[in-house]
N, C-alpha and C positions, 0 to 999 in steps of 0.2 A: 553790267560786266564787272564794274568795280565792287558791287555788292557781293557778287559771287566770289570774287577774288578775296574779299575780306573774310567771307565765311570759310573759305579754304584755309586762309592764314590762321584764323581762330582755331579751326580743327587741328591743324598741324601743331599749333601752340599747345593745345590741350593734350594731344598725344605725347608731345615732348615732356609736358609737366608730369603726366602719368608715368612715363618711362623713367624719368629722373627720380620720381618719388619711389617707384618700385625698386629702382637700383639702390636708392638710399636705404630702403627697408631691408633689402637683401644683404646690405653691408653690415647691418646691425648684428652683433654676436648673438648666437642662439644659445639659450641656457640649456645645458645638458644636465638632466637630473643625476644626482650622485647615485652610484650603484648601491643597491640594497644588499647588505651582507647576507650571504646564505649560510645558515648554520651547518657545520659539518657534523654529521652524526658520529657518535663514538662507535667504534667497531663492536659488534655484538659477538662475544667469544663463542656463543652457541651456534653462530653461523660461520665465523671465520676459523674456529678451531673446535669443532663440535666434540671430537674425542679427547680434547685437552692434551694434545701431544706436547705442549710446552711445559706441562706440569713437572715432568721429570727429565726434561731435555738436558739440563746441566748435570744432574746426578747421573744420568745414563752415560753421558760423555766422560764424566770424571771416573766412573767405575772401571777399574782395571780388568783386563781379561783374567778369568780365574786361573789359578795355578794348576799344575797337573794333578795334584792331590786334593784340590778343593772341590767339594761337592756343593756347589752353589744351589740355593733354592730361591725361586722368585714366587712371591705371593701376589696373584692378580685378583683384584676385587674392588669393592665399593667402600662405603664408610665403615662397615664392620671390619674390613681388613685394615683400612687406614687407622682406625682407633686401636688396633692391636699394638700400635707403636707406644701407646701409653697405658696398655692393659685396661682400658675402659675407665681409668680414674677421672679423666676429663676435668682436672682441677686447675688447668692453666699452667701447671708446672711441667718442666721437661720430664718426659717419661723415662722409664728404664730402658736400657738397650733392648733392641728387638731380638728376643731369644739370645741372651748373652752367650758369647763364645761360638755362636753358630753362624755360618756364612749365609744367612737368610736376608733377602732383599724384599722390602715392602713396596708394592706398587699399587696400593689401594687409593682410589679417588672417590671422595664422598659424592653420593647422589648418582653415580654412574649406573648405566644399564649395560646389558651384554653387547648390544651393537656398538656402543662406544668402546668397550674393552676390546672387542674384536679388531676395531680399526687401529688401536694402539698396541696390539699384541706383538707385532713384529718389532716395534721400537722398544717397548718396555719389558719384553720377555725374551724373544728369540735372539735379539742382538746382544743380550747380556750373557748368553751362552751358559745357562744354568744346567745342572744335572736333572733337576726336578722343577716342575711348575705346579703350584697349588692354585687351582681355579675355584674361587669361592664367590659365586654370583647368582643373581636371579631375584633377590628381594625387590629391587627397584623396578624390575620388569613387571612383577605382579602389582606393584604400586602405581605403575603407569607414569613413571617420571619423565619419559621422553615420548609419551603417547601410548595409546592402547597397543598391547602386544598379545598375540596368541601364544599358548604354550609351545606350539610348534616352532614359532620364531625364536623363542628362548632356547629351545632344544637345538635348533640349527646353529645358533651362535656358540653355544657351549661345545657342541660336537666339532665345529670348525676350528675353534681354538685348540681343542684337544688334539685334533688330527694334524694341525699345523705343527704343534709341538712334537708330535711323534715323528713326523717327516724330518724334523731337524734333530732327532736323536735325544729329545728331552722327555723324560718320564713324566707321566701325568698323574696327578692326584686331584680328583673331583670331590667337592664337598657338598653335603646337603645344605639346602637353604634353612636358615634358622626359623623356628616357628614364629608366627605373628598372628594375633587375633584381630588387629586393626592397625592402621597407619595414622599416626597423629597428624601428619602433613597432608594426608589424602584419605580421610575417613570414609567408611561405608563401602569399602571394596570387598569385604568378606574374604580375606586372603587365606584363611586357615586351610580349607580343603584344596584350594589351588596349589598351595605349597606342598601338601601331602602328595598330590598327583605328580608334580614336577620332581619331587624327591624320589618317587618310585621310578620315574623315567631315568633320572641320573644314576641311581643305583643299578638298574638293569643295563643301561648303556655301558657303564664302567665295567660291569662283569662281562659283557659281551666282547668288549674291546681289550680286556686285560689291563685296564687302568686301575689305579688305586681309588678307593672310596672312603671318605671319612663321614661318619654319621653323627653329626652334632645334634640333629633334630631329636632323636630318641632319648638322648641324655639330658635334654633341656626343656622339653615340651610339658605344659601343664594340662589340666583337665579340659580347658577351653580350646586347646590347640594353639595356645600362645606361649610367650615367654613369661614365666612367673616373676612377680615383683622382686623377689629376692635375687634374681639374676639380671634385672634390667630396670632402668628408671623410666623408660618410655615404651616398653613392650616390644622393642625392635632391636635396639643396640645393647649388647651385653655390658654389664659392669665388671668390676674386677672378679667378682665371684663367678660370673659367666665365663670370662676368659680363663679362669683357673680350671674350669671343666674342659674347655676347648684345647688348651695347650697340650696336655698329654695325648689327647686324641689325634691332633694333627701331627705331633711328633712321631707317634706310632705309624701313622699313614706314610709319612716321609721315609721313615726307616724301612718300611716294607717296600716302598718304591725303589729306594737305593739298593736294596737287596735283590731286586728283580722279582719280588713276589706280588 
């Protein structure tokens, strides 16, 4: 009997020791690993502002409403339009005024395709209340800057911009795409004949809708179907000599549009 009691007491004692030991262990502070910092990716402007609406946001806001007798003209386009600001000199120096003395507004953004222009058309053209819009686009569509595009997609975007302008009482001048034999940043796409076909569509569409049309192509193309060296350093973007050909052509197109012809 005493032996059994002793065994019971020993068992109880062991249980107590285990309980107290476990309690003591439980009271020890548990080391919590420091949180691993998670890098925050920088916003990708091609995803957060694909049409680059921020590019001209301040300028658009600051531009006053045109006066009653002002015949404002907005140029919508890509790098060829943007480079018009310095007449293709690209020497790092401030360029001459954009068509001095004329109420012309440049809204060209380098690298853009027609779907990007369409998305910013209301902000960068319609809201500025121009009398005329010059739409000069399509090179980068052919180059595939924002992915492969069919000619029909380019045509849809050009026609939508033109028809949006017309609905808002803005006269439209469509420009031919400049000739290009190849693209230095995306070689091997054989753009020459694609540009010929798109230009024929632009010309026919403008005639059918009563829009202005400016044919830069015929005045600047060489025997390869590209831009000659004397008019461009890279075969795509005009130099000063190229813009010297383009300036009177686009001025004549604008004058016809303003005259309702």
